[in-house]
PDB file of N, CA, C and O in Angstrom:
ATOM      1  N   UNK A   1       0.823  -1.199   0.000  1.00  0.00           N
ATOM      2  CA  UNK A   1       0.000   0.000   0.000  1.00  0.00           C
ATOM      3  C   UNK A   1       0.862   1.256   0.000  1.00  0.00           C
ATOM      4  O   UNK A   1       0.438   2.286  -0.525  1.00  0.00           O
ATOM      5  N   UNK A   2       2.075   1.198   0.581  1.00  0.00           N
ATOM      6  CA  UNK A   2       2.928   2.380   0.616  1.00  0.00           C
ATOM      7  C   UNK A   2       3.387   2.777  -0.779  1.00  0.00           C
ATOM      8  O   UNK A   2       3.591   3.962  -1.043  1.00  0.00           O
ATOM      9  N   UNK A   3       3.555   1.793  -1.693  1.00  0.00           N
ATOM     10  CA  UNK A   3       3.912   2.126  -3.079  1.00  0.00           C
ATOM     11  C   UNK A   3       2.813   2.948  -3.723  1.00  0.00           C
ATOM     12  O   UNK A   3       3.084   3.886  -4.473  1.00  0.00           O
ATOM     13  N   UNK A   4       1.580   2.594  -3.428  1.00  0.00           N
ATOM     14  CA  UNK A   4       0.445   3.341  -3.975  1.00  0.00           C
ATOM     15  C   UNK A   4       0.439   4.765  -3.436  1.00  0.00           C
ATOM     16  O   UNK A   4       0.190   5.705  -4.191  1.00  0.00           O
ATOM     17  N   UNK A   5       0.705   4.940  -2.160  1.00  0.00           N
ATOM     18  CA  UNK A   5       0.754   6.284  -1.568  1.00  0.00           C
ATOM     19  C   UNK A   5       1.900   7.095  -2.154  1.00  0.00           C
ATOM     20  O   UNK A   5       1.746   8.280  -2.448  1.00  0.00           O
ATOM     21  N   UNK A   6       3.049   6.448  -2.320  1.00  0.00           N
ATOM     22  CA  UNK A   6       4.200   7.139  -2.894  1.00  0.00           C
ATOM     23  C   UNK A   6       3.911   7.569  -4.323  1.00  0.00           C
ATOM     24  O   UNK A   6       4.247   8.684  -4.722  1.00  0.00           O
ATOM     25  N   UNK A   7       3.292   6.690  -5.087  1.00  0.00           N
ATOM     26  CA  UNK A   7       2.943   7.008  -6.473  1.00  0.00           C
ATOM     27  C   UNK A   7       1.921   8.135  -6.513  1.00  0.00           C
ATOM     28  O   UNK A   7       2.014   9.033  -7.350  1.00  0.00           O
ATOM     29  N   UNK A   8       0.965   8.089  -5.624  1.00  0.00           N
ATOM     30  CA  UNK A   8      -0.044   9.150  -5.554  1.00  0.00           C
ATOM     31  C   UNK A   8       0.604  10.497  -5.225  1.00  0.00           C
ATOM     32  O   UNK A   8       0.233  11.523  -5.795  1.00  0.00           O
ATOM     33  N   UNK A   9       1.570  10.490  -4.308  1.00  0.00           N
ATOM     34  CA  UNK A   9       2.288  11.720  -3.957  1.00  0.00           C
ATOM     35  C   UNK A   9       3.061  12.262  -5.167  1.00  0.00           C
ATOM     36  O   UNK A   9       3.087  13.469  -5.403  1.00  0.00           O
ATOM     37  N   UNK A  10       3.685  11.364  -5.923  1.00  0.00           N
ATOM     38  CA  UNK A  10       4.427  11.774  -7.119  1.00  0.00           C
ATOM     39  C   UNK A  10       3.476  12.411  -8.125  1.00  0.00           C
ATOM     40  O   UNK A  10       3.788  13.443  -8.720  1.00  0.00           O
ATOM     41  N   UNK A  11       2.316  11.789  -8.310  1.00  0.00           N
ATOM     42  CA  UNK A  11       1.344  12.320  -9.269  1.00  0.00           C
ATOM     43  C   UNK A  11       0.797  13.672  -8.825  1.00  0.00           C
ATOM     44  O   UNK A  11       0.622  14.569  -9.649  1.00  0.00           O
ATOM     45  N   UNK A  12       0.529  13.824  -7.550  1.00  0.00           N
ATOM     46  CA  UNK A  12       0.047  15.112  -7.038  1.00  0.00           C
ATOM     47  C   UNK A  12       1.115  16.189  -7.206  1.00  0.00           C
ATOM     48  O   UNK A  12       0.805  17.330  -7.549  1.00  0.00           O
ATOM     49  N   UNK A  13       2.365  15.825  -6.963  1.00  0.00           N
ATOM     50  CA  UNK A  13       3.460  16.770  -7.145  1.00  0.00           C
ATOM     51  C   UNK A  13       3.604  17.192  -8.601  1.00  0.00           C
ATOM     52  O   UNK A  13       3.838  18.362  -8.901  1.00  0.00           O
ATOM     53  N   UNK A  14       3.460  16.224  -9.500  1.00  0.00           N
ATOM     54  CA  UNK A  14       3.546  16.521 -10.931  1.00  0.00           C
ATOM     55  C   UNK A  14       2.413  17.452 -11.343  1.00  0.00           C
ATOM     56  O   UNK A  14       2.620  18.390 -12.112  1.00  0.00           O
ATOM     57  N   UNK A  15       1.230  17.191 -10.834  1.00  0.00           N
ATOM     58  CA  UNK A  15       0.079  18.040 -11.148  1.00  0.00           C
ATOM     59  C   UNK A  15       0.318  19.471 -10.658  1.00  0.00           C
ATOM     60  O   UNK A  15       0.011  20.432 -11.363  1.00  0.00           O
ATOM     61  N   UNK A  16       0.860  19.603  -9.463  1.00  0.00           N
ATOM     62  CA  UNK A  16       1.145  20.934  -8.916  1.00  0.00           C
ATOM     63  C   UNK A  16       2.175  21.660  -9.774  1.00  0.00           C
ATOM     64  O   UNK A  16       2.048  22.859 -10.024  1.00  0.00           O
ATOM     65  N   UNK A  17       3.193  20.932 -10.223  1.00  0.00           N
ATOM     66  CA  UNK A  17       4.210  21.547 -11.072  1.00  0.00           C
ATOM     67  C   UNK A  17       3.611  21.998 -12.402  1.00  0.00           C
ATOM     68  O   UNK A  17       3.971  23.056 -12.918  1.00  0.00           O
ATOM     69  N   UNK A  18       2.707  21.206 -12.951  1.00  0.00           N
ATOM     70  CA  UNK A  18       2.056  21.599 -14.199  1.00  0.00           C
ATOM     71  C   UNK A  18       1.212  22.854 -13.997  1.00  0.00           C
ATOM     72  O   UNK A  18       1.162  23.717 -14.874  1.00  0.00           O
ATOM     73  N   UNK A  19       0.558  22.958 -12.860  1.00  0.00           N
ATOM     74  CA  UNK A  19      -0.243  24.146 -12.561  1.00  0.00           C
ATOM     75  C   UNK A  19       0.621  25.397 -12.463  1.00  0.00           C
ATOM     76  O   UNK A  19       0.171  26.488 -12.812  1.00  0.00           O
ATOM     77  N   UNK A  20       1.853  25.250 -11.994  1.00  0.00           N
ATOM     78  CA  UNK A  20       2.761  26.389 -11.815  1.00  0.00           C
ATOM     79  C   UNK A  20       3.371  26.879 -13.125  1.00  0.00           C
ATOM     80  O   UNK A  20       3.827  28.020 -13.204  1.00  0.00           O
ATOM     81  N   UNK A  21       3.385  26.043 -14.139  1.00  0.00           N
ATOM     82  CA  UNK A  21       4.063  26.380 -15.388  1.00  0.00           C
ATOM     83  C   UNK A  21       3.509  27.656 -16.014  1.00  0.00           C
ATOM     84  O   UNK A  21       4.265  28.442 -16.585  1.00  0.00           O
ATOM     85  N   UNK A  22       2.213  27.868 -15.916  1.00  0.00           N
ATOM     86  CA  UNK A  22       1.611  29.066 -16.521  1.00  0.00           C
ATOM     87  C   UNK A  22       2.211  30.359 -16.000  1.00  0.00           C
ATOM     88  O   UNK A  22       2.259  31.357 -16.719  1.00  0.00           O
ATOM     89  N   UNK A  23       2.670  30.348 -14.754  1.00  0.00           N
ATOM     90  CA  UNK A  23       3.197  31.581 -14.166  1.00  0.00           C
ATOM     91  C   UNK A  23       4.683  31.793 -14.459  1.00  0.00           C
ATOM     92  O   UNK A  23       5.252  32.815 -14.076  1.00  0.00           O
ATOM     93  N   UNK A  24       5.306  30.839 -15.129  1.00  0.00           N
ATOM     94  CA  UNK A  24       6.736  30.927 -15.439  1.00  0.00           C
ATOM     95  C   UNK A  24       6.959  31.524 -16.822  1.00  0.00           C
ATOM     96  O   UNK A  24       6.075  31.472 -17.677  1.00  0.00           O
ATOM     97  N   UNK A  25       8.136  32.089 -17.037  1.00  0.00           N
ATOM     98  CA  UNK A  25       8.475  32.550 -18.387  1.00  0.00           C
ATOM     99  C   UNK A  25       8.491  31.356 -19.349  1.00  0.00           C
ATOM    100  O   UNK A  25       8.843  30.240 -18.964  1.00  0.00           O
ATOM    101  N   UNK A  26       8.116  31.600 -20.565  1.00  0.00           N
ATOM    102  CA  UNK A  26       8.048  30.536 -21.564  1.00  0.00           C
ATOM    103  C   UNK A  26       9.390  29.820 -21.708  1.00  0.00           C
ATOM    104  O   UNK A  26       9.425  28.622 -21.985  1.00  0.00           O
ATOM    105  N   UNK A  27      10.469  30.531 -21.524  1.00  0.00           N
ATOM    106  CA  UNK A  27      11.791  29.918 -21.673  1.00  0.00           C
ATOM    107  C   UNK A  27      12.039  28.811 -20.645  1.00  0.00           C
ATOM    108  O   UNK A  27      12.925  27.980 -20.846  1.00  0.00           O
ATOM    109  N   UNK A  28      11.281  28.784 -19.557  1.00  0.00           N
ATOM    110  CA  UNK A  28      11.443  27.762 -18.528  1.00  0.00           C
ATOM    111  C   UNK A  28      10.480  26.588 -18.677  1.00  0.00           C
ATOM    112  O   UNK A  28      10.616  25.585 -17.977  1.00  0.00           O
ATOM    113  N   UNK A  29       9.518  26.701 -19.576  1.00  0.00           N
ATOM    114  CA  UNK A  29       8.498  25.652 -19.732  1.00  0.00           C
ATOM    115  C   UNK A  29       9.095  24.304 -20.107  1.00  0.00           C
ATOM    116  O   UNK A  29       8.744  23.293 -19.500  1.00  0.00           O
ATOM    117  N   UNK A  30       9.974  24.262 -21.075  1.00  0.00           N
ATOM    118  CA  UNK A  30      10.518  22.987 -21.554  1.00  0.00           C
ATOM    119  C   UNK A  30      11.244  22.237 -20.444  1.00  0.00           C
ATOM    120  O   UNK A  30      11.053  21.032 -20.281  1.00  0.00           O
ATOM    121  N   UNK A  31      12.063  22.934 -19.691  1.00  0.00           N
ATOM    122  CA  UNK A  31      12.790  22.292 -18.598  1.00  0.00           C
ATOM    123  C   UNK A  31      11.852  21.738 -17.538  1.00  0.00           C
ATOM    124  O   UNK A  31      12.060  20.636 -17.031  1.00  0.00           O
ATOM    125  N   UNK A  32      10.831  22.496 -17.208  1.00  0.00           N
ATOM    126  CA  UNK A  32       9.868  22.035 -16.206  1.00  0.00           C
ATOM    127  C   UNK A  32       9.080  20.839 -16.720  1.00  0.00           C
ATOM    128  O   UNK A  32       8.856  19.882 -15.979  1.00  0.00           O
ATOM    129  N   UNK A  33       8.662  20.882 -17.973  1.00  0.00           N
ATOM    130  CA  UNK A  33       7.911  19.761 -18.539  1.00  0.00           C
ATOM    131  C   UNK A  33       8.766  18.497 -18.596  1.00  0.00           C
ATOM    132  O   UNK A  33       8.266  17.397 -18.361  1.00  0.00           O
ATOM    133  N   UNK A  34      10.043  18.649 -18.905  1.00  0.00           N
ATOM    134  CA  UNK A  34      10.938  17.493 -18.917  1.00  0.00           C
ATOM    135  C   UNK A  34      11.063  16.891 -17.516  1.00  0.00           C
ATOM    136  O   UNK A  34      11.094  15.669 -17.368  1.00  0.00           O
ATOM    137  N   UNK A  35      11.135  17.732 -16.500  1.00  0.00           N
ATOM    138  CA  UNK A  35      11.211  17.253 -15.132  1.00  0.00           C
ATOM    139  C   UNK A  35       9.955  16.497 -14.715  1.00  0.00           C
ATOM    140  O   UNK A  35      10.037  15.451 -14.073  1.00  0.00           O
ATOM    141  N   UNK A  36       8.805  17.026 -15.080  1.00  0.00           N
ATOM    142  CA  UNK A  36       7.536  16.356 -14.781  1.00  0.00           C
ATOM    143  C   UNK A  36       7.475  15.021 -15.526  1.00  0.00           C
ATOM    144  O   UNK A  36       7.029  14.016 -14.973  1.00  0.00           O
ATOM    145  N   UNK A  37       7.917  15.020 -16.758  1.00  0.00           N
ATOM    146  CA  UNK A  37       7.923  13.791 -17.552  1.00  0.00           C
ATOM    147  C   UNK A  37       8.773  12.707 -16.892  1.00  0.00           C
ATOM    148  O   UNK A  37       8.361  11.549 -16.820  1.00  0.00           O
ATOM    149  N   UNK A  38       9.952  13.081 -16.413  1.00  0.00           N
ATOM    150  CA  UNK A  38      10.826  12.111 -15.734  1.00  0.00           C
ATOM    151  C   UNK A  38      10.158  11.534 -14.489  1.00  0.00           C
ATOM    152  O   UNK A  38      10.242  10.333 -14.234  1.00  0.00           O
ATOM    153  N   UNK A  39       9.499  12.387 -13.721  1.00  0.00           N
ATOM    154  CA  UNK A  39       8.822  11.914 -12.511  1.00  0.00           C
ATOM    155  C   UNK A  39       7.681  10.966 -12.849  1.00  0.00           C
ATOM    156  O   UNK A  39       7.486   9.953 -12.177  1.00  0.00           O
ATOM    157  N   UNK A  40       6.932  11.298 -13.888  1.00  0.00           N
ATOM    158  CA  UNK A  40       5.820  10.430 -14.278  1.00  0.00           C
ATOM    159  C   UNK A  40       6.327   9.091 -14.820  1.00  0.00           C
ATOM    160  O   UNK A  40       5.742   8.044 -14.542  1.00  0.00           O
ATOM    161  N   UNK A  41       7.400   9.130 -15.583  1.00  0.00           N
ATOM    162  CA  UNK A  41       8.002   7.876 -16.065  1.00  0.00           C
ATOM    163  C   UNK A  41       8.437   7.003 -14.901  1.00  0.00           C
ATOM    164  O   UNK A  41       8.229   5.790 -14.910  1.00  0.00           O
ATOM    165  N   UNK A  42       9.037   7.620 -13.910  1.00  0.00           N
ATOM    166  CA  UNK A  42       9.489   6.886 -12.735  1.00  0.00           C
ATOM    167  C   UNK A  42       8.304   6.257 -12.002  1.00  0.00           C
ATOM    168  O   UNK A  42       8.372   5.097 -11.595  1.00  0.00           O
ATOM    169  N   UNK A  43       7.227   7.010 -11.834  1.00  0.00           N
ATOM    170  CA  UNK A  43       6.039   6.493 -11.161  1.00  0.00           C
ATOM    171  C   UNK A  43       5.439   5.328 -11.933  1.00  0.00           C
ATOM    172  O   UNK A  43       5.037   4.328 -11.339  1.00  0.00           O
ATOM    173  N   UNK A  44       5.378   5.454 -13.252  1.00  0.00           N
ATOM    174  CA  UNK A  44       4.815   4.376 -14.070  1.00  0.00           C
ATOM    175  C   UNK A  44       5.685   3.130 -14.029  1.00  0.00           C
ATOM    176  O   UNK A  44       5.162   2.016 -13.999  1.00  0.00           O
ATOM    177  N   UNK A  45       6.979   3.294 -14.028  1.00  0.00           N
ATOM    178  CA  UNK A  45       7.850   2.121 -13.992  1.00  0.00           C
ATOM    179  C   UNK A  45       7.715   1.412 -12.640  1.00  0.00           C
ATOM    180  O   UNK A  45       7.862   0.192 -12.570  1.00  0.00           O
ATOM    181  N   UNK A  46       7.443   2.146 -11.588  1.00  0.00           N
ATOM    182  CA  UNK A  46       7.230   1.541 -10.273  1.00  0.00           C
ATOM    183  C   UNK A  46       5.934   0.724 -10.276  1.00  0.00           C
ATOM    184  O   UNK A  46       5.888  -0.379  -9.733  1.00  0.00           O
ATOM    185  N   UNK A  47       4.898   1.267 -10.883  1.00  0.00           N
ATOM    186  CA  UNK A  47       3.615   0.584 -10.949  1.00  0.00           C
ATOM    187  C   UNK A  47       3.740  -0.694 -11.780  1.00  0.00           C
ATOM    188  O   UNK A  47       3.243  -1.751 -11.390  1.00  0.00           O
ATOM    189  N   UNK A  48       4.401  -0.582 -12.913  1.00  0.00           N
ATOM    190  CA  UNK A  48       4.529  -1.719 -13.816  1.00  0.00           C
ATOM    191  C   UNK A  48       5.583  -2.717 -13.362  1.00  0.00           C
ATOM    192  O   UNK A  48       5.653  -3.829 -13.885  1.00  0.00           O
ATOM    193  N   UNK A  49       6.396  -2.331 -12.400  1.00  0.00           N
ATOM    194  CA  UNK A  49       7.446  -3.203 -11.926  1.00  0.00           C
ATOM    195  C   UNK A  49       8.561  -3.383 -12.921  1.00  0.00           C
ATOM    196  O   UNK A  49       9.234  -4.414 -12.924  1.00  0.00           O
ATOM    197  N   UNK A  50       8.771  -2.381 -13.777  1.00  0.00           N
ATOM    198  CA  UNK A  50       9.809  -2.463 -14.791  1.00  0.00           C
ATOM    199  C   UNK A  50      11.152  -2.083 -14.247  1.00  0.00           C
ATOM    200  O   UNK A  50      12.142  -2.100 -14.978  1.00  0.00           O
TER     201      UNK A  50
END
């Protein structure tokens, strides 16, 4: 069950970061999106056991 909580925390954090992107300069969007992408990939690999 702790893996599920950890994954949920990662997803909530990613969602919060996506919400913040609008307030950032456009030049920072790509870097932030790449960071969110890495976190989501990590969460998915944990779920899939890859």
